[in-house]
N, C-alpha and C positions, 0 to 999 in steps of 0.2 A: 562529576557524574555519579549518580547513585549506582552502587554495585548491582542493584537489582533492575536497573532501567533496561527496557527493551528498545533497541534502536536499529535503524538502517543508516549506514554511512552514505553520504550524498556525494558521489563522484570521487575525484582524485584525492580530495582531502578528507574523505569520510562521507556519505549521503545523510507499502508506507501498500445447472446440471439436471434432468427430468427422469424418464423411466429407463430401466435397465433391460436390455434385450433378453437376457436369460440369467436366472439366479440358481440354476440347477447344480452348479459345481462350486459354490462359494466356500465350501469347506476345504477344497483342495487348490483352488485358483482364484485369482482376483476377478470379481465382477467388474464391469466397466463403470467407472465414475463418470457421470454425465451431467450436463446442464449447468445451472448457475448457482453459485454461492454468493450471497450478499452479506456484507459484514459492516460492523461499526455503527449500529443504530444509536449507541450511546458512548462510543469510544472517542478519545481525544488524543491529540498529538502535540508535541512541542517541537517546533522546527527551528534549528539554527542554520548557519551557513554550512556547517559541516555534518550535522546529524538530524535525523528525524526520529524523535523518541515516541514510542507508543506507550502512553501512560496507563496505569492500572485502571481497569474499567470496573467500577463498583457494582454495576448492574449485570456483569457477566456471571451467569449461573455456573458454579463450579470453579470460578476463578479464571483470570486471563486479562489480557490488555486489549481485547476486542470481543465482539460477540456476534452471534448469528442474527441477521436482520430479516424482517418480514419481506416476503417475496422470493425467498430462497426456494429453489426447486431441485437441489442436489439429490441425485439418486446414486446408490452404491450398494455394496453387499449388505443385505439385511434391510435395505430401504428401497423397495421397488417403486414406490409412488412418488417420492420426492416431496411429499406433503409434510410440512413442519408439524411435529408432534405425533405423527403416525408411528406405528411400531417399527423400531429400528432406525427411524429417521432423526435428523437433527431437530433440536427443539429451539423455539424462539428464545433468543438471548442466551443460548448455550455458550459458555465461555470458549474463546479462541485465544491461544497464545501465538503471537506473531514473533518470529525470528529466533525462537529458542534461546533467548537472552540477548544475542547480538550478532550482527554481521559487520566485520571490521573492514578497514581500508584495504587489506589484502584479500585475496580470494578466500571465502569462508571455508571452514573445515567441513568435511563431509557430514559430520553430525549436525552442524548448524544448517547447512544448505538443504539437507534432507528432511529437516523438521521445520520448515519455514512457517507452515500453518498446522497447528495441532488442536484437538478438540477435547473439551473436558469430559464429555460422556461417551466419546467414540475414539478410544485410543488407537484403533487400527486404521483410522482415516487420517491421511497425512498428505500435505502438499509440499513439494520441494521447490527450490528456486534455482533457475539458471542465472549465473552471475556474469556480467553486471546487470542491474536493472536498467530500464530506459530503452533506447537512448533519449536524450533530451532534444531541445531545439538547437539548430545550428546558429540561430540568431541570439547573440548575447548583448545586443543593444536594446534594452527594454524600453527606451524612450520611443522606439518605433512601434511598440505594442500598445497603441493608443486609441484603438477603436475596436468594436466588437469582433471577436474571432482572431485577432492578431496575437501572436505568441512569441515568447522568448524563454531563454534560460538565464539564470543570474550569472553563471560563469561557465566557461567552456568545460565540458565533461560532466556537468551536473545532469542527472537524469530527470530532474523536476522541470516540468513545463508550466509556465505562467501564461494564462490567457485572459485578455481584457474582456470584461463583461459589464457594460453599463456603469463604469467607474469602480467596480469591484474586480476580483481576480479569482479564476479557477486555477488551482494548483494541483497537478497530477503527475504521476509517473507510472510506467508500465512494468509488469513482471511477467515471466512465463516459466514453465517447468512441467513437472509430472505430478499426477494425483494417484494415490493408491488407497485401497480399502483393506489391504492386508499388511499394513505397516511399511516401514522403510524398505524391507526386503522385496516388496512388490513394486517399487518405483521404477525399476528398469523396464518393466513391461506394463507400466501404468498408463493412464490416459494423459494426453497432452492437454495443458490448459494455458490460457492467456488471460490477462486482466490487469488490475492495478488498483492503486489507492488514489483518492482525490479529496480535496478540500475546496469548499466555496468560501473564500475569505472575504468577509464584509466588515469586520471591526476596524476602527481607526487604528493606525499603526502606533506603537509606543512613542514614536517621535511626533505624534499629532497630525500626521499626513494621511490623505485618503489612500485606501488599499489598492492602488493601481500597480501593474507590473513594474513600471518605472520607479514608483516610490518604494516598493518592496526591495528592488535592487539597490536603491540608494540608501535605504535603511540598513541593509546588511553591509553595503560597500559604499560608504559616504565619499570615499576618494576615487570612485569609479572613473569619473571623467578625467580628473587630474592625474590619475595613474595609467593613462593611456587606454581608457575603456576596459579596465580589468580590475578585479578585486585584488587588494594588496594582502601581504602576509599578515599585517595587523588586523585586517578585516576578518580573516579566518580565525584569528586568535581572540577576537573581541568577546565572544560568548553572547552576542545579541540573539534574542529569540522572539518568535511569535507563536501564539497558542491558538488551537482551533479544534473543533470536532473533525472527524474524518469518516470516510466510508470506503468500501471496497467492492469490486465486482470481479469474480473469477469464473470463467466458463470453460468447462472441459468438453471437447468435441473432437470429431475425427479430422476436421479441417480447421487448424488454428492459424490465425494471421501471423505474419512476420512481426518481430519485435518493434520495428519502426511504425508499423500500422497500429500496434497495440498502444504505444505511447500517445499517439494522436487521438485514437478513437475513444480511449477511456474518458476523455474530458467530457464527452457527451452524456454519459450515463452514471457516473460514479460520485455525484455531488451531494453534499449535505449542507444544511445551514451551519455557518461558522459560529464557534463560541470563543471564549477567551479564558479557558480553564486549564490549569496545569496541575496534574497530580503525579506524585512520585510513588513508586511501589516501595512499601516499607520492607 
């Protein structure tokens, strides 16, 4: 693994906003972070059975491994309108750094968890993450996810949900936490947010099979059936990967859905065309 790679660990072995009500006191207290942040218009990820790597995004202005996508309406201190490019607001393709280097198998450090999303041109805007992400699907028999809308997870404890879609697969997982426009110190009283990352995976898998949930499971865990419908230790150590573009949606609001709802609902709106590119941060 590159020392500079950004990644989320996937499960037990390792695992991806509109107007402000008032801006009169932003110098002394946090304004409300509201509405929706869209990310990943050009970002890519490399997924293994154990990790999801967010690769360096060469299009991210100011650097990062993701960027601000069109349609973002995030409003916060200094940005009353939520309109991209307006004074004080996020800019289109402004760089975002996901995961502050890494989140590991164990619960992340406060420094990592509290800087889950940071922004190249807005250092006081920060999103934290409540660990763990997910949850995933209770169904780990991906052979049953064989018609539109049916879902599974590759192994028990994985936060990633695979959903069949006309012979391809939506892959997504949910996150939730706090958003602050006064830095890490404002997270305790910041806005609640929910959302997640997703991939619409369409390329043929590296083993030449169609990208269905079942085939993705069998690509990562070829001994799944013979191993009692479970991935083996050798599968987790194999280093097999798939590569794709990714997107994210994160909404800060007064009423935030529970994590289980987040994981299922993100599949409907967080999808981008899949690619097959892997880039490592130098």
